[in-house]
Structure formats: structure tokens, C-alpha cells
C-alpha positions as a printed Julia matrix, in Angstrom:
93×3 Matrix{Float64}:
  -8.94    1.47    2.12
 -12.22    1.45    4.34
 -13.34    4.86    3.67
 -12.49    4.9    -0.02
 -12.09    1.38   -1.07
 -15.33   -0.17    0.24
 -17.75    2.41   -1.38
 -15.95    2.37   -4.73
 -15.54   -1.3    -4.85
 -18.87   -1.89   -6.44
 -19.18   -5.21   -4.23
 -23.0    -4.71   -3.71
 -23.72   -3.88   -7.44
 -21.18   -3.72  -10.13
 -18.32   -1.14  -10.99
 -20.35   -0.18  -14.06
 -23.19    1.36  -12.1
 -21.01    3.53  -10.12
 -20.78    7.23  -11.66
 -17.86    8.01  -14.01
 -14.18    7.47  -12.85
 -15.28    6.03   -9.37
 -15.87    2.33  -10.91
 -12.39    2.24  -12.38
 -10.73    3.6    -9.28
 -12.6     1.1    -7.03
 -11.22   -1.7    -9.29
  -7.71   -0.59   -8.64
  -8.06   -0.93   -4.78
  -8.01   -4.21   -2.98
 -11.82   -4.29   -1.92
 -12.92   -3.9    -5.76
 -10.16   -6.27   -7.0
 -11.16   -8.83   -4.28
 -14.99   -8.53   -4.99
 -14.34   -8.75   -8.77
 -11.99  -11.87   -8.44
 -14.73  -13.41   -6.29
 -17.55  -12.51   -8.79
 -15.36  -13.91  -11.68
 -14.48  -17.09   -9.93
 -18.28  -17.82   -8.66
 -20.17  -17.14  -11.8
 -17.7   -17.29  -14.63
 -15.32  -19.92  -13.6
 -12.45  -17.6   -13.41
 -12.8   -15.99  -16.74
 -11.77  -12.15  -16.51
 -10.03  -12.69  -13.25
  -6.5   -11.79  -14.68
  -6.85   -8.02  -14.1
  -7.96   -8.51  -10.42
  -5.22  -10.96   -9.83
  -2.72   -8.68  -11.08
  -4.07   -5.71   -8.88
  -4.15   -7.97   -5.73
  -0.46   -9.05   -6.47
   0.73   -5.48   -7.01
  -0.75   -4.53   -3.67
   0.87   -7.48   -2.11
   4.17   -6.47   -3.36
   3.72   -2.95   -2.35
   2.97   -4.18    1.13
   5.9    -6.48    1.34
   8.25   -3.64    0.14
   7.12   -1.46    2.81
   7.46   -4.23    5.55
  11.16   -4.8     4.15
  11.79   -1.08    3.92
  10.66   -0.55    7.56
  13.11   -3.19    8.74
  16.4    -1.56    7.13
  18.86   -0.31    9.63
  18.7     3.46   10.16
  21.69    5.54   10.06
  22.82    6.79   13.51
  23.48   10.46   13.85
  26.97   11.31   14.91
  27.08   12.66   18.41
  27.41   16.28   18.73
  29.07   15.95   22.13
  32.95   16.84   21.86
  35.37   14.37   23.22
  37.14   14.77   26.49
  40.35   15.79   24.66
  38.72   18.59   22.55
  36.85   19.91   25.73
  40.13   20.08   27.77
  41.89   21.93   24.92
  39.32   24.58   24.45
  39.45   27.69   26.86
  36.43   28.24   28.74
  34.91   31.65   29.06
């Protein structure tokens, strides 16, 4: 996010001044969406902020889903050690 999101966010200028696809990509990352939301709220009374709110909400949902997924219990592998009865029944060489 820091190495790609900040330069492509267009926060210091506008995303339209970035070359080609980079302005569009920057608006899909949190720094770009946040700066666009701030710009829309400060200068245009919130008009045009829907896209930014949707992008930030999607990133929030993705982060919450990752946090919940990381808390799921992991499957314990079956032990590879044979039980005492099986070890006694097998002849040793």
C-alpha cells in the first residue's frame, strides 16, 4: 500500500493528471479512495463520494474477512507415531 498506493493515489494533484491507467488503479486502493473522499467532502459537499465510500468499504470487508479467516481453528495432523500395541506386535529387525 505504501509503495504503490501513495504515488498512485493522486492526493497531491488529481488522479486525472497521472499517466494512463495509474490514476484509475490509484483510486481503487485505500490511499487514493481516501484522498478522493476527502476532496469530495471538503470542496463539493460530498457529491461524488459514493465510489470512494464503496472502495473503502470493500477494503474494510476484505480486511475483516482476513481477520476472521485467520482465527479459524486449524486441522491438527494425525500423529505419525504408532500406538504401543502396534509397536509391540511388529517384529523388530
